Residue frames as qw, qx, qy, qz and C-alpha x, y, z in Angstrom:
[[0.417, 0.542, 0.529, -0.503, -8.18, 4.16, 0.59],
 [0.638, 0.716, 0.269, -0.091, -9.42, 5.44, -2.75],
 [0.728, 0.137, 0.231, 0.631, -6.88, 5.84, -5.51],
 [0.062, 0.961, 0.075, 0.260, -7.42, 9.58, -5.22],
 [0.550, -0.767, 0.294, 0.148, -4.72, 9.30, -2.59],
 [0.790, -0.012, 0.436, 0.431, -2.64, 7.27, -5.03],
 [0.446, 0.773, 0.230, 0.389, -2.97, 10.03, -7.62],
 [0.203, -0.957, 0.167, -0.125, -1.57, 12.52, -5.14],
 [0.739, -0.481, 0.416, 0.222, 1.15, 10.06, -4.21],
 [0.766, 0.354, 0.349, 0.407, 2.10, 9.55, -7.84],
 [0.228, 0.923, 0.019, 0.309, 2.58, 13.27, -8.27],
 [0.452, -0.823, 0.345, -0.019, 4.86, 13.38, -5.24],
 [0.875, -0.151, 0.401, 0.225, 6.71, 10.32, -6.50],
 [0.656, 0.696, 0.069, 0.285, 8.04, 12.25, -9.46],
 [0.264, -0.913, 0.309, 0.034, 10.62, 13.85, -7.15],
 [0.617, 0.550, -0.547, 0.134, 14.21, 12.98, -8.08],
 [0.764, -0.547, 0.304, -0.157, 15.46, 10.24, -5.77],
 [0.035, -0.583, 0.802, 0.124, 18.66, 8.27, -5.58],
 [0.864, 0.135, -0.341, -0.346, 18.19, 4.98, -7.40],
 [0.700, -0.465, 0.535, -0.082, 19.07, 1.89, -5.33],
 [0.027, 0.442, -0.834, -0.329, 21.30, -0.78, -6.82],
 [0.096, 0.057, 0.986, 0.125, 20.03, -3.79, -8.72],
 [0.502, 0.285, 0.174, -0.798, 16.81, -2.27, -10.00],
 [0.477, 0.218, -0.715, -0.463, 16.78, -4.98, -12.65],
 [0.061, -0.052, -0.959, 0.273, 15.81, -7.43, -9.88],
 [0.290, 0.410, 0.557, -0.662, 12.46, -5.64, -9.59],
 [0.364, 0.431, -0.315, -0.763, 11.84, -5.38, -13.34],
 [0.570, 0.097, -0.730, -0.365, 10.84, -9.01, -13.83],
 [0.854, -0.392, -0.096, -0.330, 9.05, -11.76, -11.96],
 [0.075, -0.602, 0.757, -0.242, 11.26, -13.29, -9.29],
 [0.039, 0.012, 0.994, -0.104, 9.18, -16.27, -8.18],
 [0.580, -0.071, -0.229, -0.778, 5.72, -16.92, -9.59],
 [0.122, -0.067, 0.934, -0.329, 3.97, -19.31, -7.24],
 [0.425, -0.297, -0.692, -0.502, 0.85, -21.34, -7.98],
 [0.232, -0.148, 0.568, -0.775, -1.62, -20.48, -5.21],
 [0.446, 0.262, 0.800, -0.304, -4.28, -22.85, -6.49],
 [0.593, 0.652, 0.430, -0.193, -6.10, -23.61, -9.72],
 [0.683, 0.346, 0.289, 0.575, -3.07, -22.72, -11.81],
 [0.042, 0.961, 0.083, 0.259, -3.18, -19.03, -10.81],
 [0.741, -0.026, -0.213, 0.636, 0.28, -17.67, -10.10],
 [0.175, -0.982, -0.057, -0.050, 1.42, -14.72, -8.03],
 [0.600, 0.516, -0.311, 0.526, 4.82, -13.07, -7.97],
 [0.601, -0.797, -0.008, 0.055, 6.80, -12.77, -4.74],
 [0.556, 0.601, -0.338, 0.464, 10.33, -11.43, -4.23],
 [0.711, -0.700, -0.023, 0.061, 12.22, -12.19, -1.01],
 [0.485, 0.617, -0.423, 0.453, 15.68, -11.02, -0.02],
 [0.159, -0.586, 0.559, -0.564, 17.76, -11.53, 3.09],
 [0.634, -0.157, -0.756, 0.047, 17.42, -14.00, 5.91],
 [0.053, 0.079, -0.615, 0.783, 16.21, -14.05, 9.48],
 [0.319, -0.576, -0.730, -0.184, 13.00, -13.95, 11.48],
 [0.550, 0.528, 0.580, -0.288, 10.43, -12.47, 11.70],
 [0.387, 0.270, 0.574, 0.670, 9.88, -12.08, 7.95],
 [0.145, 0.503, 0.142, -0.840, 8.84, -8.57, 6.90],
 [0.335, 0.436, 0.761, 0.344, 6.05, -8.61, 4.29],
 [0.019, 0.270, -0.054, -0.961, 5.27, -5.43, 2.34],
 [0.279, 0.610, 0.742, 0.010, 1.74, -4.60, 1.19],
 [0.195, 0.072, 0.268, 0.941, 1.43, -1.87, -1.45],
 [0.309, 0.377, 0.305, -0.818, -1.30, 0.74, -1.78],
 [0.662, 0.509, 0.486, -0.257, -4.24, 0.42, -4.15],
 [0.672, 0.739, 0.030, -0.044, -3.24, -0.25, -7.75],
 [0.051, 0.829, -0.557, 0.007, 0.47, -0.52, -6.90],
 [0.907, 0.153, -0.384, 0.080, 2.78, -3.47, -7.51],
 [0.812, -0.487, -0.112, 0.302, 5.43, -4.65, -5.09],
 [0.615, 0.275, 0.002, 0.739, 8.14, -2.57, -6.73],
 [0.157, -0.871, -0.131, -0.446, 6.64, 0.46, -4.98],
 [0.703, -0.704, 0.070, 0.069, 8.82, -0.54, -1.98],
 [0.772, 0.485, -0.161, 0.378, 12.04, -0.24, -3.95],
 [0.138, 0.718, -0.360, 0.580, 13.65, 2.28, -1.56],
 [0.583, -0.531, 0.396, -0.470, 12.84, 0.29, 1.59],
 [0.987, 0.009, -0.038, -0.157, 12.82, -3.43, 0.73],
 [0.776, 0.366, -0.384, 0.341, 16.58, -3.95, 0.07],
 [0.012, -0.592, 0.492, -0.638, 17.54, -2.05, 3.24],
 [0.753, -0.345, 0.296, -0.476, 15.28, -4.15, 5.48],
 [0.964, 0.180, -0.194, -0.032, 16.62, -7.27, 3.76],
 [0.393, 0.552, -0.582, 0.449, 20.02, -6.52, 5.31],
 [0.291, -0.383, 0.590, -0.649, 18.46, -7.15, 8.75],
 [0.565, 0.081, 0.753, -0.328, 15.98, -9.98, 8.14],
 [0.262, 0.267, 0.819, 0.435, 14.07, -11.78, 5.43],
 [0.246, 0.484, 0.154, -0.825, 12.00, -9.20, 3.53],
 [0.293, 0.278, 0.845, 0.350, 9.34, -10.06, 0.97],
 [0.353, 0.391, 0.035, -0.849, 7.23, -8.00, -1.40],
 [0.353, 0.256, 0.879, 0.194, 4.63, -9.30, -3.80],
 [0.217, 0.004, -0.362, -0.907, 2.19, -8.24, -6.51],
 [0.508, 0.237, 0.614, -0.556, -1.52, -8.50, -5.78],
 [0.557, 0.376, 0.731, 0.120, -3.84, -10.14, -8.30],
 [0.462, 0.782, 0.373, 0.189, -3.60, -8.56, -11.75],
 [0.042, -0.980, 0.189, 0.052, -0.81, -6.15, -10.78],
 [0.225, -0.689, 0.668, 0.169, 2.87, -6.33, -11.67],
 [0.302, 0.334, -0.852, -0.266, 3.69, -9.93, -12.55],
 [0.308, 0.084, 0.868, -0.381, 0.77, -11.67, -10.83],
 [0.065, -0.302, -0.821, -0.480, -2.15, -13.29, -12.65],
 [0.436, -0.269, -0.039, -0.858, -5.63, -11.81, -12.44],
 [0.203, -0.053, 0.878, -0.430, -7.90, -13.51, -9.93],
 [0.285, -0.286, -0.748, -0.526, -11.33, -13.35, -11.52],
 [0.381, -0.656, -0.637, 0.138, -12.87, -12.26, -8.24],
 [0.063, -0.956, -0.127, -0.258, -13.47, -8.81, -6.67],
 [0.520, 0.389, -0.392, 0.652, -10.44, -6.88, -5.47],
 [0.537, -0.772, -0.089, -0.328, -11.60, -6.61, -1.86],
 [0.137, -0.703, 0.616, -0.328, -9.37, -6.55, 1.18],
 [0.790, -0.224, 0.513, -0.251, -10.53, -9.98, 2.34],
 [0.909, 0.410, 0.065, 0.027, -9.80, -11.52, -1.07],
 [0.368, 0.773, -0.438, 0.276, -6.36, -9.90, -1.12],
 [0.431, -0.567, 0.617, -0.333, -5.66, -11.29, 2.36],
 [0.924, 0.043, 0.351, -0.147, -6.76, -14.75, 1.26],
 [0.749, 0.624, -0.170, 0.142, -4.45, -14.53, -1.76],
 [0.080, 0.761, -0.554, 0.328, -1.51, -13.42, 0.39],
 [0.675, -0.385, 0.562, -0.282, -2.07, -16.22, 2.89],
 [0.942, 0.270, 0.197, -0.024, -2.19, -18.77, 0.07],
 [0.545, 0.753, -0.298, 0.218, 0.93, -17.27, -1.49],
 [0.194, -0.707, 0.604, -0.314, 2.97, -17.30, 1.72],
 [0.818, -0.179, 0.506, -0.204, 1.94, -20.89, 2.39],
 [0.890, 0.442, 0.102, 0.035, 2.63, -22.10, -1.16],
 [0.442, 0.765, -0.357, 0.304, 5.99, -20.33, -1.26],
 [0.811, -0.280, -0.395, 0.327, 6.89, -21.79, 2.15],
 [0.137, 0.485, -0.261, 0.824, 7.43, -18.34, 3.63],
 [0.531, -0.457, -0.703, 0.122, 6.61, -19.26, 7.19],
 [0.302, -0.870, -0.037, -0.389, 5.47, -16.97, 10.01],
 [0.030, -0.779, -0.443, 0.443, 6.00, -15.00, 12.15],
 [0.390, 0.555, 0.336, 0.654, 5.52, -11.86, 10.05],
 [0.083, -0.558, -0.199, 0.801, 5.88, -8.14, 10.49],
 [0.388, 0.644, 0.585, 0.303, 3.46, -6.57, 8.02],
 [0.161, -0.407, 0.050, 0.898, 4.24, -3.18, 6.47],
 [0.298, 0.591, 0.712, 0.235, 1.26, -1.71, 4.62],
 [0.086, -0.153, 0.092, 0.980, 0.78, 1.56, 2.76],
 [0.406, 0.036, -0.204, -0.890, -2.57, 3.31, 2.21],
 [0.852, -0.056, -0.099, -0.512, -5.24, 0.70, 1.39],
 [0.701, 0.226, -0.654, 0.169, -2.48, -1.90, 1.80],
 [0.010, -0.269, 0.654, -0.707, -2.41, -0.84, 5.44],
 [0.719, -0.086, 0.153, -0.672, -6.08, -1.75, 5.69],
 [0.876, 0.172, -0.420, -0.162, -5.32, -5.15, 4.17],
 [0.393, 0.333, -0.723, 0.461, -2.45, -5.65, 6.60],
 [0.357, -0.213, 0.523, -0.744, -4.82, -5.02, 9.50],
 [0.862, 0.048, -0.077, -0.498, -7.41, -7.43, 8.08],
 [0.720, 0.284, -0.624, 0.109, -4.65, -10.04, 7.74],
 [0.084, 0.322, -0.701, 0.631, -3.64, -9.49, 11.37],
 [0.600, -0.099, 0.359, -0.708, -7.20, -9.96, 12.60],
 [0.882, 0.192, -0.237, -0.360, -7.74, -13.00, 10.34],
 [0.877, 0.120, -0.388, 0.256, -4.46, -14.78, 11.15],
 [0.325, -0.895, 0.180, -0.245, -3.46, -13.35, 14.55],
 [0.849, -0.418, 0.265, 0.183, -1.03, -16.13, 15.41],
 [0.782, 0.347, 0.192, 0.481, 1.08, -15.30, 12.35],
 [0.236, 0.786, 0.021, 0.571, 1.63, -11.56, 12.85],
 [0.643, -0.442, -0.344, 0.522, 4.03, -10.16, 15.46],
 [0.222, -0.479, -0.030, 0.849, 4.22, -6.54, 14.31],
 [0.373, 0.761, 0.503, 0.171, 2.53, -3.89, 12.15],
 [0.234, -0.339, 0.113, 0.904, 3.85, -0.82, 10.37],
 [0.320, 0.742, 0.590, 0.004, 1.06, 1.30, 8.88],
 [0.341, -0.130, 0.241, 0.899, 2.33, 3.83, 6.34],
 [0.302, 0.175, -0.038, -0.936, -0.33, 6.55, 6.06],
 [0.004, 0.189, 0.971, 0.145, -2.75, 3.64, 6.04],
 [0.366, -0.349, -0.389, -0.770, -6.42, 4.06, 5.27],
 [0.232, 0.038, 0.717, -0.656, -9.04, 4.11, 8.03],
 [0.103, 0.370, 0.907, 0.173, -12.34, 2.31, 7.52],
 [0.049, 0.822, 0.524, -0.219, -14.30, 5.51, 8.22],
 [0.363, -0.311, 0.180, 0.860, -11.94, 7.88, 6.42],
 [0.081, 0.343, 0.578, 0.736, -14.15, 8.67, 3.44],
 [0.278, -0.755, -0.572, -0.161, -17.19, 9.48, 5.58],
 [0.464, -0.690, -0.217, 0.511, -15.22, 11.54, 8.08],
 [0.324, -0.191, 0.287, 0.881, -13.33, 13.55, 5.47],
 [0.002, 0.506, 0.625, 0.595, -16.55, 14.13, 3.60],
 [0.336, -0.816, -0.457, 0.113, -18.05, 15.65, 6.74],
 [0.454, -0.542, 0.020, 0.707, -15.00, 17.84, 7.31],
 [0.220, -0.072, 0.466, 0.854, -15.05, 19.04, 3.70],
 [0.432, 0.427, 0.298, -0.736, -18.80, 19.68, 3.62],
 [0.794, 0.435, 0.387, -0.172, -19.26, 17.14, 0.82],
 [0.334, 0.812, -0.397, -0.269, -16.32, 18.20, -1.33],
 [0.315, -0.415, 0.848, 0.093, -14.44, 14.98, -0.72],
 [0.646, 0.326, 0.683, -0.096, -17.19, 12.94, -2.36],
 [0.509, 0.829, 0.021, -0.230, -17.07, 15.30, -5.35],
 [0.016, 0.728, -0.659, -0.186, -13.29, 14.80, -5.69],
 [0.477, -0.127, 0.870, 0.006, -13.74, 11.04, -5.52],
 [0.648, 0.566, 0.472, -0.193, -16.51, 11.11, -8.14],
 [0.366, 0.858, -0.266, -0.244, -14.35, 13.18, -10.49],
 [0.151, -0.555, 0.808, 0.126, -11.45, 10.79, -10.05],
 [0.610, 0.130, 0.774, -0.107, -13.65, 7.73, -10.58],
 [0.624, 0.721, 0.177, -0.245, -14.88, 9.16, -13.87],
 [0.229, 0.802, -0.524, -0.171, -11.32, 9.69, -15.04],
 [0.361, -0.358, 0.861, -0.015, -10.22, 6.23, -13.90],
 [0.696, 0.340, 0.610, -0.167, -13.04, 4.52, -15.76],
 [0.534, 0.808, -0.121, -0.218, -12.05, 6.39, -18.91],
 [0.017, -0.666, 0.741, 0.090, -8.53, 5.00, -18.47],
 [0.586, -0.019, 0.803, -0.106, -9.91, 1.46, -18.15],
 [0.689, 0.617, 0.325, -0.197, -11.86, 1.90, -21.38],
 [0.325, 0.844, -0.390, -0.174, -8.83, 3.34, -23.17],
 [0.260, -0.482, 0.836, 0.030, -6.62, 0.46, -22.04],
 [0.669, 0.208, 0.698, -0.149, -9.18, -2.09, -23.20],
 [0.629, 0.754, 0.134, -0.132, -9.15, -0.46, -26.64],
 [0.795, 0.024, 0.167, 0.582, -5.35, -0.44, -26.77],
 [0.226, 0.891, 0.169, 0.357, -5.40, 3.37, -26.87],
 [0.491, -0.841, 0.134, 0.185, -2.78, 4.03, -24.18],
 [0.789, 0.416, 0.049, 0.450, -0.08, 4.77, -26.71],
 [0.503, -0.483, -0.053, 0.715, 3.00, 6.73, -25.54],
 [0.185, -0.014, 0.293, 0.938, 2.81, 10.32, -26.75],
 [0.198, -0.553, -0.631, -0.506, -0.98, 10.40, -26.91],
 [0.268, -0.499, 0.169, -0.807, -3.05, 12.69, -24.74],
 [0.847, -0.374, -0.144, -0.348, -4.84, 9.80, -23.06],
 [0.815, 0.051, -0.408, 0.407, -1.48, 8.19, -22.25],
 [0.202, 0.379, -0.339, 0.837, -0.35, 11.39, -20.55],
 [0.530, -0.449, 0.045, -0.718, -3.60, 11.60, -18.59],
 [0.926, -0.259, -0.119, -0.246, -3.71, 7.97, -17.48],
 [0.925, -0.031, -0.146, 0.349, -0.09, 6.85, -17.33],
 [0.077, -0.971, 0.222, -0.039, 2.37, 9.71, -17.64],
 [0.408, 0.609, -0.652, 0.195, 6.10, 9.17, -17.02],
 [0.797, -0.231, -0.521, 0.199, 7.47, 6.46, -14.77],
 [0.501, -0.861, 0.005, 0.083, 8.48, 7.64, -11.30],
 [0.328, 0.837, -0.416, 0.139, 11.97, 9.12, -11.47],
 [0.503, -0.548, 0.656, -0.131, 13.26, 6.62, -8.94],
 [0.874, 0.180, 0.452, 0.019, 12.67, 3.90, -11.57],
 [0.039, 0.705, -0.531, -0.469, 15.51, 3.54, -14.05],
 [0.091, 0.348, -0.862, -0.358, 16.18, 1.51, -17.18],
 [0.301, -0.122, -0.906, -0.271, 14.44, -1.85, -17.30],
 [0.059, -0.410, -0.768, 0.489, 12.31, -1.11, -14.25],
 [0.240, 0.427, 0.046, -0.870, 10.91, 2.06, -15.81],
 [0.359, 0.151, -0.688, -0.612, 10.10, 0.06, -18.95],
 [0.227, -0.231, -0.944, 0.064, 8.40, -2.69, -16.95],
 [0.069, 0.429, 0.525, -0.732, 6.37, -0.12, -15.02],
 [0.338, 0.379, -0.191, -0.840, 5.15, 1.60, -18.20],
 [0.320, 0.041, -0.862, -0.392, 4.41, -1.72, -19.88],
 [0.108, -0.339, -0.879, 0.319, 2.25, -2.72, -16.94],
 [0.118, 0.470, 0.354, -0.800, 0.44, 0.62, -16.86],
 [0.361, 0.284, -0.391, -0.798, -0.73, 0.49, -20.47],
 [0.178, -0.065, -0.966, -0.178, -2.24, -2.98, -20.13],
 [0.568, -0.386, -0.313, -0.656, -5.97, -3.56, -19.78],
 [0.730, -0.267, -0.611, 0.153, -5.26, -6.17, -17.11],
 [0.331, -0.019, -0.427, 0.841, -3.61, -3.59, -14.88],
 [0.243, -0.182, -0.008, -0.953, -6.45, -1.09, -15.18],
 [0.688, -0.310, -0.500, -0.426, -9.12, -3.73, -14.64],
 [0.661, -0.234, -0.602, 0.382, -7.40, -5.00, -11.49],
 [0.197, 0.015, -0.298, 0.934, -6.79, -1.49, -10.16],
 [0.405, -0.258, -0.202, -0.854, -10.38, -0.48, -10.88],
 [0.707, -0.330, -0.608, -0.146, -11.66, -3.58, -9.11],
 [0.483, -0.186, -0.534, 0.668, -9.68, -2.64, -6.00],
 [0.050, -0.085, 0.062, -0.993, -11.06, 0.89, -6.25],
 [0.550, -0.293, -0.431, -0.652, -14.66, -0.26, -6.72],
 [0.750, -0.340, -0.566, 0.023, -14.36, -2.61, -3.76],
 [0.237, 0.325, -0.457, 0.793, -12.80, -0.07, -1.43],
 [0.527, -0.391, 0.142, -0.741, -16.09, 0.44, 0.49],
 [0.932, -0.154, -0.286, -0.163, -16.38, -3.34, 0.92],
 [0.648, 0.205, -0.502, 0.534, -12.79, -3.51, 2.19],
 [0.103, -0.404, 0.345, -0.841, -13.62, -0.76, 4.67],
 [0.781, -0.312, -0.055, -0.539, -16.68, -2.71, 5.84],
 [0.894, 0.012, -0.429, 0.129, -14.55, -5.83, 6.27],
 [0.397, 0.265, -0.500, 0.722, -12.02, -3.99, 8.42],
 [0.384, -0.398, 0.173, -0.815, -14.78, -2.29, 10.42],
 [0.883, -0.235, -0.224, -0.339, -16.38, -5.67, 11.17],
 [0.835, 0.044, -0.429, 0.342, -13.05, -7.10, 12.32],
 [0.118, 0.671, -0.303, 0.666, -11.97, -4.09, 14.37],
 [0.770, -0.604, -0.204, 0.016, -10.86, -4.80, 17.94],
 [0.376, -0.845, 0.367, 0.098, -7.86, -4.30, 20.18],
 [0.695, 0.532, -0.471, 0.108, -4.40, -5.30, 18.93],
 [0.867, -0.434, -0.157, 0.188, -3.38, -6.19, 22.48],
 [0.431, -0.768, 0.275, 0.386, 0.37, -5.67, 22.96],
 [0.776, 0.405, 0.313, 0.370, 1.26, -6.07, 19.28],
 [0.340, -0.437, 0.175, 0.814, 4.14, -3.73, 18.33],
 [0.374, 0.733, 0.531, 0.202, 2.53, -1.17, 16.02],
 [0.252, -0.402, 0.100, 0.875, 4.01, 1.91, 14.36],
 [0.384, 0.790, 0.476, 0.048, 1.75, 4.28, 12.42],
 [0.356, -0.192, 0.207, 0.891, 3.38, 6.84, 10.14],
 [0.248, 0.821, 0.483, -0.179, 1.32, 9.87, 9.16],
 [0.498, 0.517, 0.227, 0.658, 2.10, 12.24, 6.30],
 [0.282, -0.516, -0.235, 0.774, 3.25, 15.74, 7.14],
 [0.084, 0.218, -0.346, -0.909, 2.17, 17.22, 3.80],
 [0.565, 0.396, 0.533, -0.490, -1.51, 17.30, 2.85],
 [0.341, 0.148, 0.753, 0.543, -2.44, 15.85, -0.56],
 [0.134, 0.787, 0.600, 0.054, -5.36, 18.28, -0.62],
 [0.188, -0.828, -0.030, 0.528, -3.32, 21.47, -0.25],
 [0.588, 0.775, 0.025, 0.230, -2.13, 23.65, -3.13],
 [0.755, -0.249, -0.078, 0.602, 1.66, 23.86, -2.58],
 [0.321, 0.388, 0.127, 0.854, 1.70, 27.37, -4.08],
 [0.331, -0.636, -0.114, -0.688, -0.76, 28.70, -1.48],
 [0.204, -0.303, 0.704, -0.609, -1.13, 28.68, 2.30],
 [0.129, -0.212, -0.968, -0.029, -3.17, 25.67, 3.48],
 [0.411, -0.423, -0.292, -0.753, -6.90, 26.31, 3.57],
 [0.479, -0.307, 0.530, -0.629, -8.97, 25.83, 6.70],
 [0.929, 0.093, -0.030, -0.356, -10.58, 22.82, 5.06],
 [0.719, 0.412, -0.530, 0.181, -7.20, 21.26, 4.32],
 [0.022, 0.440, -0.673, 0.594, -5.99, 21.86, 7.86],
 [0.702, -0.173, 0.345, -0.599, -9.19, 20.39, 9.30],
 [0.924, 0.226, -0.248, -0.185, -8.86, 17.31, 7.07],
 [0.534, 0.428, -0.636, 0.356, -5.28, 16.72, 8.20],
 [0.297, -0.376, 0.589, -0.651, -6.24, 17.11, 11.86],
 [0.863, -0.027, 0.162, -0.478, -8.94, 14.50, 11.39],
 [0.819, 0.359, -0.446, 0.028, -6.54, 12.15, 9.57],
 [0.213, 0.439, -0.706, 0.513, -4.09, 12.37, 12.47],
 [0.571, -0.243, 0.439, -0.650, -6.92, 11.75, 14.93],
 [0.935, 0.133, -0.115, -0.307, -7.95, 8.62, 13.03],
 [0.669, 0.405, -0.571, 0.248, -4.38, 7.35, 12.99],
 [0.123, -0.427, 0.632, -0.635, -4.02, 8.08, 16.71],
 [0.795, -0.136, 0.193, -0.559, -7.17, 6.04, 17.34],
 [0.929, 0.212, -0.299, -0.051, -5.71, 2.98, 15.60],
 [0.396, 0.486, -0.622, 0.469, -2.32, 3.34, 17.30],
 [0.371, -0.387, 0.517, -0.668, -4.06, 3.34, 20.69],
 [0.919, -0.046, -0.131, -0.368, -5.56, -0.07, 19.95],
 [0.845, 0.098, -0.415, 0.323, -2.17, -1.51, 20.91],
 [0.577, -0.795, -0.015, 0.183, -0.40, -0.99, 24.21],
 [0.603, -0.319, 0.355, 0.639, 2.75, -0.80, 22.10],
 [0.450, 0.678, 0.463, 0.352, 1.29, 1.50, 19.45],
 [0.233, -0.565, 0.009, 0.791, 2.57, 4.88, 18.32],
 [0.490, 0.767, 0.373, 0.177, 1.71, 7.40, 15.62],
 [0.445, -0.448, 0.177, 0.754, 4.50, 9.51, 14.17],
 [0.438, 0.871, 0.150, -0.161, 3.98, 12.45, 11.83],
 [0.713, -0.038, 0.318, 0.624, 6.73, 12.52, 9.18],
 [0.076, 0.810, 0.004, -0.582, 7.56, 16.13, 8.22],
 [0.184, 0.605, -0.505, -0.587, 7.94, 16.95, 4.52],
 [0.128, -0.003, 0.965, 0.230, 6.39, 13.62, 3.49],
 [0.567, 0.035, -0.227, -0.791, 3.25, 13.26, 1.42],
 [0.895, -0.084, 0.104, -0.425, 0.99, 10.23, 1.29],
 [0.927, 0.231, -0.252, 0.152, 3.77, 8.00, -0.10],
 [0.435, -0.838, 0.328, -0.030, 6.06, 8.31, 2.91],
 [0.852, -0.172, 0.421, 0.261, 8.07, 5.29, 1.75],
 [0.626, 0.567, 0.231, 0.483, 8.97, 7.26, -1.40],
 [0.032, 0.919, -0.030, 0.392, 9.36, 10.75, 0.06],
 [0.244, -0.708, 0.555, -0.363, 11.07, 9.77, 3.31],
 [0.848, 0.055, -0.517, -0.101, 12.03, 6.10, 3.06],
 [0.323, 0.278, -0.712, 0.558, 14.31, 6.29, 6.09],
 [0.469, -0.239, 0.352, -0.774, 11.29, 7.01, 8.28],
 [0.909, 0.008, -0.157, -0.385, 9.69, 3.75, 7.14],
 [0.685, 0.294, -0.613, 0.262, 12.97, 1.87, 7.51],
 [0.019, 0.337, -0.622, 0.707, 13.43, 3.17, 11.07],
 [0.674, -0.167, 0.216, -0.687, 9.84, 2.34, 12.06],
 [0.908, 0.125, -0.344, -0.203, 10.11, -1.16, 10.60],
 [0.542, 0.299, -0.661, 0.424, 13.38, -1.89, 12.38],
 [0.251, -0.316, 0.502, -0.765, 11.92, -0.57, 15.62],
 [0.838, -0.072, 0.055, -0.538, 8.87, -2.86, 15.33],
 [0.822, 0.257, -0.507, 0.042, 11.13, -5.74, 14.32],
 [0.227, 0.364, -0.684, 0.590, 13.26, -5.20, 17.43],
 [0.523, -0.213, 0.398, -0.723, 10.16, -5.14, 19.65],
 [0.896, 0.082, -0.196, -0.389, 8.73, -8.24, 17.99],
 [0.669, 0.306, -0.641, 0.220, 11.93, -10.17, 18.59],
 [0.002, 0.308, -0.660, 0.686, 11.72, -9.37, 22.30],
 [0.650, -0.065, 0.291, -0.699, 8.19, -10.79, 22.67],
 [0.548, 0.057, 0.834, -0.030, 6.72, -14.30, 22.48],
 [0.007, -0.049, 0.682, 0.730, 5.87, -15.12, 18.88],
 [0.072, -0.529, -0.834, -0.140, 2.25, -16.09, 19.56],
 [0.084, 0.089, 0.147, -0.982, -0.15, -13.18, 19.51],
 [0.021, -0.551, -0.816, -0.173, -3.91, -12.94, 19.84],
 [0.085, -0.472, -0.099, -0.872, -5.91, -9.69, 19.57],
 [0.072, 0.069, 0.684, -0.723, -7.55, -8.57, 22.81],
 [0.160, 0.542, 0.817, -0.110, -11.30, -8.69, 23.35]]
């Protein structure tokens, strides 16, 4: 959902984590594919086998966000990550950053790169919403879903009710800050060492080393990045509407939902407030609701993990993905959502 969640995730992501090998592979474009009209998108596939696992990052995040999971899954099957329009090493699209447009881009990319279905989609946060839209739009291509603390189409409204309007205030404050970062980037003011750089960019996540850390910071000071990220943020309500309109049963599609065990709204130095506890109960309820849309669905709370479960507890995402992959391989490849 909103990049407020991403802000919380970024803070968690500063934890010291073991760096996987070959980070340089993620620090440059691997395969930039023309998806039409000369616009190119970056995709990075490793491994072999079927179904292909396709990773969808959260709002404003490039494919390298899956660094701790992607190479492990690639030992078991073909695993692909990519950069959405204007992020990482992909060209800007010139159209709104809505979920439906992102899904259209991904479908064009997979086709142009000859990455053929079936797919298991793994989506984080707003990327989980996009993964669901993709599944509803191209049901014959998707044989499994892993939703990593994925956004719910009614999450903003429901959390705003639980928080007695405070959630909207937090979002408004964040939006104001984000727009200031867009303006600063457009002026070339995101200079390392400056106050605005610290506010908008800060250090690279500690799991990123060497050339990957440099590539991350280079991307984050560019106007193109901030414009693309802001477009996704601005179009979040439209993406939610698109998912709401598509919502139906997932039939017997293997589906694993992973829910954070640590609230992004809680002050870690204090006991959780009643509001924070109520918000987390509602988040779990929403995730349970989506999991129940599949006869093979489950929702698992991951203890000690914040919103970015794939960063805090990557093994939980790896295990869920391999479980869904195993189920998908045991079922017929064709799938159609129920009525």
